[in-house]
N, CA, C and O of each residue as an XYZ file, in Angstrom:
712
protein
N      -7.765     23.120    -40.724
C      -9.165     23.473    -40.570
C      -9.341     24.983    -40.705
O      -8.499     25.773    -40.279
N     -10.445     25.346    -41.303
C     -10.743     26.762    -41.486
C     -11.843     27.185    -40.518
O     -12.766     26.422    -40.233
N     -11.733     28.385    -40.032
C     -12.794     28.940    -39.183
C     -13.879     29.487    -40.094
O     -13.607     30.306    -40.972
N     -15.103     29.034    -39.887
C     -16.253     29.500    -40.658
C     -17.033     30.485    -39.786
O     -17.490     30.142    -38.696
N     -17.171     31.685    -40.276
C     -17.901     32.690    -39.510
C     -19.385     32.390    -39.496
O     -19.944     31.937    -40.495
N     -20.020     32.641    -38.371
C     -21.465     32.510    -38.264
C     -22.145     33.732    -38.871
O     -21.486     34.672    -39.313
N     -23.472     33.700    -38.884
C     -24.249     34.828    -39.404
C     -23.909     36.068    -38.601
O     -23.997     36.053    -37.373
N     -23.528     37.124    -39.264
C     -23.155     38.363    -38.584
C     -24.223     39.434    -38.696
O     -24.045     40.540    -38.184
N     -25.323     39.124    -39.354
C     -26.371     40.125    -39.494
C     -26.102     41.068    -40.648
O     -25.061     41.004    -41.301
N     -27.060     41.940    -40.882
C     -26.940     42.907    -41.971
C     -26.286     44.195    -41.474
O     -26.455     44.614    -40.329
N     -25.538     44.796    -42.383
C     -24.900     46.078    -42.138
C     -25.616     47.125    -42.976
O     -26.445     46.785    -43.820
N     -25.306     48.380    -42.751
C     -25.964     49.474    -43.452
C     -25.992     49.238    -44.963
O     -27.019     49.452    -45.608
N     -24.868     48.799    -45.523
C     -24.773     48.609    -46.970
C     -25.709     47.513    -47.494
O     -26.036     47.499    -48.681
N     -26.136     46.607    -46.631
C     -26.970     45.477    -47.053
C     -28.441     45.832    -47.224
O     -29.182     45.093    -47.873
N     -28.868     46.931    -46.662
C     -30.280     47.307    -46.726
C     -30.598     48.009    -48.037
O     -29.838     48.865    -48.490
N     -31.718     47.647    -48.641
C     -32.214     48.304    -49.846
C     -33.682     48.655    -49.627
O     -34.466     47.816    -49.184
N     -34.048     49.883    -49.937
C     -35.441     50.304    -49.806
C     -36.313     49.365    -50.636
O     -36.018     49.087    -51.798
N     -37.383     48.888    -50.023
C     -38.303     47.975    -50.688
C     -38.090     46.510    -50.341
O     -38.964     45.680    -50.592
N     -36.926     46.181    -49.761
C     -36.691     44.795    -49.361
C     -37.621     44.418    -48.218
O     -37.905     45.236    -47.343
N     -38.093     43.181    -48.228
C     -38.928     42.641    -47.151
C     -38.202     41.456    -46.545
O     -37.768     40.550    -47.257
N     -38.074     41.468    -45.240
C     -37.470     40.359    -44.510
C     -38.561     39.653    -43.724
O     -39.164     40.241    -42.826
N     -38.816     38.398    -44.057
C     -39.740     37.585    -43.270
C     -38.889     36.897    -42.211
O     -38.097     36.003    -42.509
N     -39.069     37.330    -40.977
C     -38.223     36.855    -39.885
C     -38.511     35.378    -39.612
O     -39.671     34.975    -39.538
N     -37.455     34.570    -39.462
C     -37.610     33.115    -39.525
C     -38.268     32.431    -38.330
O     -38.765     31.314    -38.475
N     -38.289     33.054    -37.170
C     -38.771     32.345    -35.982
C     -40.166     32.794    -35.565
O     -40.389     33.972    -35.284
N     -41.094     31.861    -35.527
C     -42.407     32.120    -34.946
C     -42.308     31.967    -33.438
O     -41.373     31.345    -32.934
N     -43.268     32.531    -32.717
C     -43.244     32.455    -31.239
C     -44.658     32.287    -30.723
O     -45.509     33.151    -30.935
N     -44.915     31.166    -30.040
C     -46.206     30.950    -29.412
C     -46.185     31.611    -28.039
O     -45.304     31.337    -27.224
N     -47.153     32.474    -27.788
C     -47.244     33.198    -26.518
C     -47.992     32.312    -25.521
O     -49.068     31.796    -25.826
N     -47.427     32.142    -24.353
C     -48.065     31.317    -23.331
C     -48.716     32.188    -22.258
O     -48.452     33.386    -22.159
N     -49.555     31.566    -21.476
C     -50.165     32.265    -20.342
C     -49.087     32.724    -19.357
O     -49.182     33.806    -18.777
N     -48.063     31.888    -19.178
C     -46.960     32.263    -18.282
C     -46.213     33.487    -18.800
O     -45.861     34.375    -18.024
N     -45.968     33.537    -20.120
C     -45.318     34.724    -20.705
C     -46.100     35.978    -20.332
O     -45.534     36.975    -19.885
N     -47.411     35.902    -20.528
C     -48.276     37.058    -20.283
C     -48.256     37.451    -18.807
O     -48.163     38.633    -18.477
N     -48.343     36.461    -17.925
C     -48.335     36.752    -16.484
C     -47.007     37.355    -16.062
O     -46.980     38.363    -15.356
N     -45.901     36.748    -16.489
C     -44.593     37.269    -16.098
C     -44.348     38.672    -16.653
O     -43.814     39.533    -15.953
N     -44.730     38.900    -17.891
C     -44.523     40.228    -18.476
C     -45.376     41.263    -17.751
O     -44.935     42.392    -17.532
N     -46.588     40.881    -17.380
C     -47.466     41.776    -16.614
C     -46.800     42.137    -15.288
O     -46.777     43.305    -14.901
N     -46.261     41.139    -14.595
C     -45.591     41.387    -13.316
C     -44.324     42.206    -13.496
O     -44.077     43.150    -12.747
N     -43.529     41.846    -14.484
C     -42.258     42.528    -14.737
C     -42.463     44.011    -15.015
O     -41.686     44.847    -14.552
N     -43.504     44.336    -15.768
C     -43.730     45.724    -16.164
C     -44.690     46.461    -15.243
O     -45.004     47.629    -15.474
N     -45.158     45.781    -14.200
C     -46.064     46.383    -13.214
C     -47.373     46.855    -13.844
O     -47.941     47.862    -13.422
N     -47.843     46.134    -14.844
C     -49.087     46.465    -15.517
C     -50.235     45.924    -14.663
O     -50.377     44.711    -14.507
N     -51.035     46.804    -14.123
C     -52.095     46.393    -13.190
C     -53.476     46.294    -13.833
O     -54.470     46.154    -13.121
N     -53.558     46.362    -15.147
C     -54.853     46.217    -15.802
C     -55.273     44.755    -15.756
O     -54.571     43.888    -16.277
N     -56.407     44.481    -15.138
C     -56.854     43.113    -14.913
C     -57.204     42.351    -16.188
O     -57.335     41.127    -16.151
N     -57.357     43.044    -17.313
C     -57.635     42.358    -18.590
C     -56.548     41.361    -18.948
O     -56.755     40.488    -19.791
N     -55.382     41.488    -18.310
C     -54.246     40.639    -18.658
C     -54.025     39.467    -17.717
O     -53.271     38.552    -18.049
N     -54.667     39.470    -16.544
C     -54.359     38.408    -15.583
C     -55.538     37.918    -14.749
O     -55.363     37.024    -13.921
N     -56.714     38.466    -14.938
C     -57.878     38.066    -14.147
C     -58.930     37.486    -15.096
O     -59.601     38.232    -15.810
N     -59.073     36.166    -15.103
C     -59.996     35.527    -16.051
C     -61.447     35.902    -15.779
O     -62.237     36.004    -16.717
N     -61.816     36.111    -14.519
C     -63.197     36.503    -14.197
C     -63.495     37.903    -14.729
O     -64.564     38.145    -15.290
N     -62.558     38.811    -14.553
C     -62.690     40.172    -15.062
C     -62.779     40.158    -16.592
O     -63.659     40.786    -17.179
N     -61.849     39.428    -17.227
C     -61.795     39.372    -18.690
C     -63.044     38.707    -19.274
O     -63.466     39.052    -20.378
N     -63.636     37.762    -18.550
C     -64.827     37.060    -19.039
C     -65.989     38.019    -19.274
O     -66.877     37.719    -20.073
N     -66.003     39.151    -18.604
C     -67.076     40.139    -18.745
C     -66.871     41.052    -19.957
O     -67.763     41.813    -20.330
N     -65.694     40.965    -20.559
C     -65.395     41.823    -21.714
C     -65.870     41.170    -23.006
O     -66.273     40.006    -23.014
N     -65.820     41.914    -24.076
C     -66.192     41.364    -25.380
C     -65.237     40.260    -25.832
O     -65.576     39.475    -26.718
N     -64.041     40.193    -25.230
C     -63.054     39.182    -25.626
C     -63.233     37.871    -24.858
O     -62.761     36.826    -25.308
N     -63.895     37.911    -23.728
C     -64.248     36.776    -22.857
C     -63.062     36.048    -22.230
O     -63.254     35.053    -21.532
N     -61.868     36.515    -22.462
C     -60.671     35.906    -21.866
C     -59.570     36.952    -21.813
O     -59.661     37.978    -22.488
N     -58.530     36.708    -21.021
C     -57.455     37.705    -20.894
C     -56.751     37.975    -22.225
O     -56.519     37.070    -23.027
N     -56.423     39.234    -22.426
C     -55.622     39.657    -23.582
C     -54.138     39.587    -23.223
O     -53.764     39.807    -22.071
N     -53.305     39.283    -24.198
C     -51.860     39.395    -24.008
C     -51.534     40.883    -23.936
O     -52.074     41.681    -24.701
N     -50.654     41.249    -23.019
C     -50.241     42.643    -22.851
C     -49.690     43.167    -24.182
O     -48.821     42.541    -24.789
N     -50.195     44.307    -24.626
C     -49.804     44.857    -25.927
C     -48.306     45.069    -26.047
O     -47.727     44.824    -27.106
N     -47.674     45.519    -24.978
C     -46.233     45.774    -25.050
C     -45.437     44.472    -25.154
O     -44.310     44.483    -25.649
N     -46.001     43.353    -24.697
C     -45.352     42.060    -24.911
C     -45.401     41.704    -26.398
O     -44.422     41.205    -26.953
N     -46.530     41.959    -27.033
C     -46.643     41.706    -28.472
C     -45.595     42.519    -29.235
O     -44.931     41.992    -30.127
N     -45.444     43.798    -28.887
C     -44.443     44.645    -29.547
C     -43.037     44.113    -29.262
O     -42.200     44.066    -30.163
N     -42.776     43.714    -28.020
C     -41.450     43.205    -27.653
C     -41.111     41.935    -28.442
O     -39.975     41.770    -28.887
N     -42.075     41.050    -28.616
C     -41.837     39.837    -29.402
C     -41.547     40.208    -30.850
O     -40.620     39.666    -31.452
N     -42.325     41.122    -31.415
C     -42.111     41.549    -32.803
C     -40.710     42.124    -32.987
O     -40.020     41.791    -33.951
N     -40.296     42.973    -32.077
C     -38.946     43.552    -32.162
C     -37.907     42.447    -32.048
O     -36.953     42.410    -32.826
N     -38.081     41.546    -31.085
C     -37.136     40.447    -30.912
C     -37.042     39.563    -32.141
O     -35.949     39.141    -32.519
N     -38.173     39.277    -32.766
C     -38.162     38.436    -33.962
C     -37.370     39.078    -35.096
O     -36.804     38.372    -35.930
N     -37.324     40.389    -35.134
C     -36.673     41.094    -36.236
C     -35.164     41.255    -36.071
O     -34.472     41.580    -37.037
N     -34.647     41.035    -34.876
C     -33.236     41.332    -34.611
C     -32.298     40.584    -35.545
O     -31.380     41.186    -36.102
N     -32.508     39.297    -35.727
C     -31.584     38.511    -36.552
C     -31.462     39.059    -37.974
O     -30.408     38.935    -38.598
N     -32.533     39.662    -38.485
C     -32.517     40.161    -39.866
C     -32.178     41.638    -40.000
O     -31.530     42.034    -40.969
N     -32.605     42.464    -39.041
C     -32.438     43.904    -39.287
C     -31.596     44.648    -38.262
O     -31.000     45.667    -38.613
N     -31.514     44.202    -37.029
C     -30.782     45.007    -36.044
C     -29.697     44.239    -35.302
O     -29.295     44.642    -34.211
N     -29.219     43.139    -35.875
C     -28.113     42.413    -35.260
C     -26.901     43.333    -35.100
O     -26.127     43.182    -34.155
N     -26.736     44.282    -36.017
C     -25.596     45.205    -35.972
C     -26.004     46.635    -35.647
O     -25.243     47.572    -35.891
N     -27.185     46.802    -35.104
C     -27.607     48.142    -34.678
C     -26.964     48.468    -33.336
O     -26.655     47.567    -32.556
N     -26.766     49.741    -33.070
C     -26.231     50.118    -31.765
C     -27.110     51.129    -31.046
O     -26.830     51.484    -29.901
N     -28.176     51.600    -31.702
C     -29.108     52.506    -31.026
C     -30.431     52.549    -31.775
O     -30.465     52.675    -32.999
N     -31.506     52.444    -31.031
C     -32.831     52.698    -31.595
C     -33.081     54.191    -31.509
O     -32.783     54.819    -30.493
N     -33.624     54.756    -32.565
C     -33.904     56.188    -32.589
C     -35.386     56.478    -32.396
O     -35.760     57.593    -32.035
N     -36.230     55.480    -32.637
C     -37.650     55.708    -32.395
C     -38.535     54.624    -32.943
O     -38.188     53.911    -33.884
N     -39.698     54.521    -32.321
C     -40.792     53.690    -32.797
C     -41.949     54.637    -33.037
O     -42.277     55.443    -32.167
N     -42.565     54.558    -34.185
C     -43.675     55.429    -34.533
C     -44.836     54.601    -35.077
O     -44.671     53.457    -35.500
N     -45.991     55.208    -35.051
C     -47.193     54.622    -35.661
C     -47.457     53.197    -35.171
O     -47.809     52.320    -35.960
N     -47.287     52.972    -33.871
C     -47.566     51.648    -33.314
C     -49.072     51.434    -33.337
O     -49.841     52.255    -32.838
N     -49.476     50.310    -33.927
C     -50.899     49.978    -34.027
C     -51.108     48.553    -33.528
O     -50.379     47.634    -33.904
N     -52.102     48.390    -32.687
C     -52.516     47.065    -32.219
C     -53.827     46.780    -32.947
O     -54.875     47.303    -32.568
N     -53.772     45.955    -33.986
C     -54.885     45.845    -34.922
C     -55.776     44.625    -34.726
O     -56.813     44.505    -35.377
N     -55.377     43.713    -33.828
C     -56.168     42.508    -33.577
C     -55.751     41.976    -32.204
O     -54.569     42.025    -31.866
N     -56.689     41.474    -31.413
C     -56.301     40.973    -30.085
C     -55.375     39.762    -30.169
O     -55.449     38.968    -31.107
N     -54.507     39.638    -29.176
C     -53.617     38.487    -29.049
C     -53.968     37.784    -27.745
O     -54.159     38.422    -26.709
N     -54.051     36.449    -27.814
C     -54.403     35.637    -26.657
C     -53.312     34.605    -26.411
O     -52.572     34.249    -27.328
N     -53.210     34.125    -25.178
C     -52.303     33.018    -24.877
C     -52.635     31.875    -25.835
O     -53.804     31.557    -26.053
N     -51.621     31.277    -26.391
C     -51.801     30.204    -27.372
C     -51.631     30.655    -28.806
O     -51.452     29.819    -29.692
N     -51.683     31.969    -29.064
C     -51.453     32.478    -30.419
C     -49.964     32.370    -30.754
O     -49.104     32.548    -29.892
N     -49.682     32.076    -32.015
C     -48.307     32.036    -32.501
C     -48.100     33.244    -33.404
O     -48.870     33.478    -34.336
N     -47.056     34.002    -33.117
C     -46.791     35.254    -33.817
C     -45.609     35.124    -34.776
O     -44.611     34.467    -34.478
N     -45.750     35.765    -35.928
C     -44.702     35.839    -36.949
C     -44.587     37.305    -37.363
O     -45.586     38.023    -37.401
N     -43.374     37.746    -37.672
C     -43.183     39.141    -38.056
C     -42.382     39.262    -39.342
O     -41.582     38.392    -39.684
N     -42.620     40.370    -40.048
C     -41.857     40.700    -41.248
C     -41.641     42.207    -41.278
O     -42.440     42.980    -40.748
N     -40.540     42.605    -41.915
C     -40.182     44.026    -41.958
C     -39.886     44.462    -43.387
O     -39.236     43.749    -44.151
N     -40.374     45.642    -43.727
C     -40.166     46.282    -45.021
C     -39.240     47.476    -44.820
O     -39.499     48.322    -43.964
N     -38.162     47.553    -45.601
C     -37.238     48.688    -45.514
C     -37.885     49.883    -46.201
O     -38.166     49.842    -47.399
N     -38.120     50.950    -45.438
C     -38.765     52.157    -45.963
C     -37.762     53.203    -46.445
O     -37.961     53.835    -47.483
N     -36.690     53.375    -45.686
C     -35.678     54.359    -46.077
C     -34.363     54.068    -45.388
O     -34.309     53.380    -44.368
N     -33.301     54.608    -45.970
C     -31.972     54.524    -45.362
C     -31.194     55.762    -45.768
O     -31.365     56.302    -46.861
N     -30.333     56.196    -44.856
C     -29.487     57.343    -45.168
C     -28.204     57.263    -44.364
O     -28.158     56.664    -43.290
N     -27.185     57.866    -44.895
C     -25.912     57.906    -44.193
C     -26.025     58.841    -43.001
O     -26.802     59.796    -43.015
N     -25.251     58.557    -41.984
C     -25.212     59.428    -40.815
C     -24.218     60.560    -41.072
O     -23.094     60.324    -41.515
N     -24.646     61.784    -40.790
C     -23.749     62.919    -40.943
C     -22.735     63.025    -39.824
O     -21.678     63.629    -40.008
N     -23.035     62.445    -38.655
C     -22.150     62.575    -37.501
C     -21.396     61.291    -37.162
O     -20.466     61.317    -36.355
N     -21.783     60.179    -37.763
C     -21.145     58.896    -37.457
C     -20.775     58.197    -38.768
O     -21.598     57.478    -39.333
N     -19.564     58.398    -39.251
C     -19.177     57.821    -40.538
C     -19.149     56.291    -40.531
O     -19.134     55.671    -41.595
N     -19.143     55.683    -39.360
C     -19.116     54.221    -39.238
C     -20.521     53.611    -39.262
O     -20.678     52.406    -39.065
N     -21.552     54.450    -39.507
C     -22.926     53.961    -39.398
C     -23.858     54.666    -40.359
O     -23.511     55.668    -40.984
N     -25.062     54.104    -40.456
C     -26.139     54.716    -41.205
C     -27.438     54.584    -40.439
O     -27.491     53.923    -39.402
N     -28.488     55.215    -40.948
C     -29.801     55.195    -40.297
C     -30.783     54.500    -41.234
O     -30.872     54.823    -42.419
N     -31.512     53.546    -40.683
C     -32.476     52.760    -41.459
C     -33.836     52.848    -40.784
O     -33.928     52.818    -39.556
N     -34.892     52.957    -41.584
C     -36.271     52.926    -41.081
C     -36.991     51.761    -41.747
O     -36.916     51.571    -42.961
N     -37.689     50.987    -40.925
C     -38.463     49.842    -41.423
C     -39.893     49.930    -40.894
O     -40.158     50.587    -39.887
N     -40.798     49.263    -41.583
C     -42.145     49.019    -41.059
C     -42.211     47.534    -40.774
O     -41.940     46.706    -41.645
N     -42.574     47.207    -39.547
C     -42.703     45.809    -39.144
C     -44.167     45.526    -38.880
O     -44.880     46.343    -38.297
N     -44.604     44.353    -39.320
C     -45.949     43.915    -38.971
C     -45.854     42.502    -38.418
O     -44.972     41.724    -38.780
N     -46.789     42.196    -37.530
C     -46.834     40.892    -36.889
C     -48.169     40.242    -37.198
O     -49.225     40.865    -37.091
N     -48.101     38.976    -37.582
C     -49.282     38.204    -37.929
C     -49.454     37.065    -36.938
O     -48.471     36.538    -36.417
N     -50.709     36.682    -36.675
C     -50.933     35.484    -35.870
C     -50.978     34.266    -36.788
O     -50.807     34.384    -38.001
N     -51.205     33.120    -36.210
C     -51.208     31.857    -36.953
C     -52.270     31.805    -38.042
O     -52.156     30.999    -38.966
N     -53.298     32.642    -37.960
C     -54.360     32.685    -38.963
C     -54.102     33.723    -40.050
O     -54.903     33.868    -40.973
N     -52.979     34.449    -39.945
C     -52.654     35.473    -40.925
C     -53.258     36.832    -40.619
O     -53.171     37.748    -41.436
N     -53.879     36.974    -39.430
C     -54.415     38.276    -39.033
C     -53.282     39.163    -38.539
O     -52.475     38.740    -37.712
N     -53.220     40.393    -39.044
C     -52.228     41.335    -38.528
C     -52.636     41.745    -37.121
O     -53.754     42.212    -36.904
N     -51.729     41.571    -36.167
C     -52.038     41.911    -34.776
C     -51.323     43.174    -34.318
O     -51.696     43.768    -33.306
N     -50.298     43.588    -35.055
C     -49.476     44.717    -34.619
C     -48.686     45.235    -35.808
O     -48.317     44.466    -36.696
N     -48.424     46.546    -35.828
C     -47.514     47.113    -36.822
C     -46.887     48.377    -36.239
O     -47.457     49.026    -35.362
N     -45.708     48.707    -36.744
C     -45.022     49.926    -36.291
C     -43.889     50.258    -37.242
O     -43.413     49.406    -37.992
N     -43.462     51.532    -37.197
C     -42.247     51.975    -37.881
C     -41.152     52.039    -36.831
O     -41.394     52.415    -35.684
N     -39.951     51.668    -37.234
C     -38.805     51.681    -36.315
C     -37.611     52.251    -37.049
O     -37.339     51.876    -38.190
N     -36.889     53.164    -36.395
C     -35.699     53.786    -36.967
C     -34.523     53.496    -36.048
O     -34.639     53.605    -34.827
N     -33.383     53.125    -36.640
C     -32.233     52.727    -35.831
C     -30.922     53.055    -36.537
O     -30.859     53.159    -37.762
N     -29.880     53.214    -35.725
C     -28.510     53.319    -36.235
C     -27.981     51.908    -36.423
O     -28.175     51.047    -35.565
N     -27.313     51.670    -37.547
C     -26.707     50.366    -37.794
C     -25.284     50.575    -38.320
O     -25.021     51.468    -39.125
N     -24.381     49.724    -37.838
C     -22.982     49.827    -38.267
C     -22.813     49.531    -39.752
O     -23.580     48.776    -40.350
N     -21.778     50.153    -40.330
C     -21.341     49.821    -41.684
C     -20.404     48.612    -41.600
O     -19.859     48.311    -40.538
N     -20.228     47.937    -42.711
C     -19.245     46.851    -42.767
C     -17.873     47.427    -42.436
O     -17.525     48.517    -42.890
N     -17.107     46.702    -41.655
C     -15.761     47.143    -41.305
C     -15.697     48.203    -40.225
O     -14.624     48.749    -39.966
N     -16.816     48.509    -39.590
C     -16.790     49.513    -38.516
C     -15.803     49.062    -37.432
O     -15.844     47.910    -37.000
N     -14.926     49.957    -36.996
C     -13.905     49.562    -36.015
C     -14.515     49.073    -34.688
O     -13.876     48.315    -33.959
N     -15.711     49.492    -34.384
C     -16.354     49.079    -33.130
C     -16.642     47.577    -33.099
O     -16.851     47.010    -32.026
N     -16.653     46.933    -34.258
C     -16.986     45.507    -34.338
C     -15.756     44.601    -34.415
O     -15.888     43.377    -34.433
N     -14.587     45.184    -34.460
C     -13.357     44.391    -34.606
C     -12.910     43.822    -33.258
O     -12.996     44.487    -32.226
N     -12.434     42.579    -33.293
C     -11.805     41.962    -32.127
C     -12.736     41.647    -30.970
O     -12.282     41.581    -29.828
N     -14.017     41.451    -31.226
C     -14.964     41.159    -30.143
C     -14.798     39.727    -29.631
O     -14.821     39.498    -28.422
N     -14.631     38.757    -30.545
C     -14.508     37.358    -30.134
C     -13.137     37.154    -29.507
O     -12.125     37.493    -30.121
N     -13.081     36.600    -28.282
C     -11.783     36.438    -27.608
C     -10.922     35.369    -28.280
O     -11.433     34.440    -28.904
N      -9.626     35.521    -28.141
C      -8.695     34.518    -28.643
C      -8.538     33.460    -27.562
O      -8.222     33.779    -26.416
N      -8.760     32.194    -27.928
C      -8.618     31.103    -26.951
C      -7.173     30.902    -26.550
O      -6.263     31.162    -27.338
N      -6.953     30.437    -25.323
C      -5.593     30.175    -24.844
C      -5.026     28.920    -25.482
O      -3.811     28.780    -25.625
N      -5.917     28.003    -25.867
C      -5.509     26.783    -26.565
C      -6.371     26.665    -27.807
O      -7.524     27.096    -27.796
N      -5.841     26.091    -28.879
C      -6.669     25.917    -30.077
C      -7.774     24.893    -29.822
O      -7.604     23.966    -29.031
N      -8.898     25.071    -30.497
C     -10.018     24.144    -30.406
C      -9.714     22.927    -31.256
O      -9.377     23.049    -32.434
N      -9.833     21.755    -30.656
C      -9.616     20.500    -31.387
C     -10.769     19.562    -31.099
O     -11.560     19.807    -30.188
N     -10.870     18.498    -31.864
C     -11.966     17.547    -31.705
C     -11.780     16.584    -30.559
O     -12.717     15.854    -30.233
N     -10.594     16.542    -29.915
C     -10.329     15.548    -28.866
C     -10.349     16.134    -27.456
O      -9.817     15.510    -26.538
N     -10.938     17.298    -27.256
C     -10.887     17.934    -25.938
C     -11.909     17.372    -24.949
O     -11.726     17.509    -23.740
N     -12.968     16.751    -25.432
C     -13.953     16.174    -24.525
C     -14.733     17.238    -23.774
O     -14.637     18.426    -24.081
N     -15.517     16.797    -22.775
C     -16.347     17.764    -22.025
C     -15.484     18.713    -21.204
O     -14.381     18.366    -20.781
N     -16.009     19.916    -20.987
C     -15.253     20.909    -20.228
C     -15.421     20.761    -18.723
O     -14.671     21.368    -17.958
N     -16.399     19.961    -18.281
C     -16.635     19.751    -16.857
C     -16.674     18.255    -16.572
O     -17.153     17.480    -17.400
N     -16.173     17.840    -15.403
C     -16.191     16.407    -15.070
C     -17.586     15.860    -14.882
O     -17.751     14.673    -14.599
């Protein structure tokens, strides 16, 4: 039997200026997501958790916390652009262009804007992308530029991460717990 490697993500060499990655996973935002994120981040603006307060606004219902929308967009992009990143260098030009409500499903895509070799880290390069997030109706709800360090193929920091099993994996081992 041969070991088949899983998706390892993109490395510095894989990025080309102008490439667009449509990130594969959509995410429906729930009321619970919004409430928990509000509590977790100590956001006390009632527009996010008080339906009576929000009903008086032009939106007539609570808005999803903007930073949750950004967090989902970043998370959606990891599998395609930052699986092998080791440091974010910045987020710029963050725009919240359309309200997000509980029940909206978000999708994100990223355009590679630039890439350059690192002068101080020969095992890595620097990539900048523009990411935008769309709701289920195709309305852009968020966009931003993001710059990050990403490993090159063969970077020594990535070698030997998966542990060696004490016994080989076989098809007859059965469940690991009684």
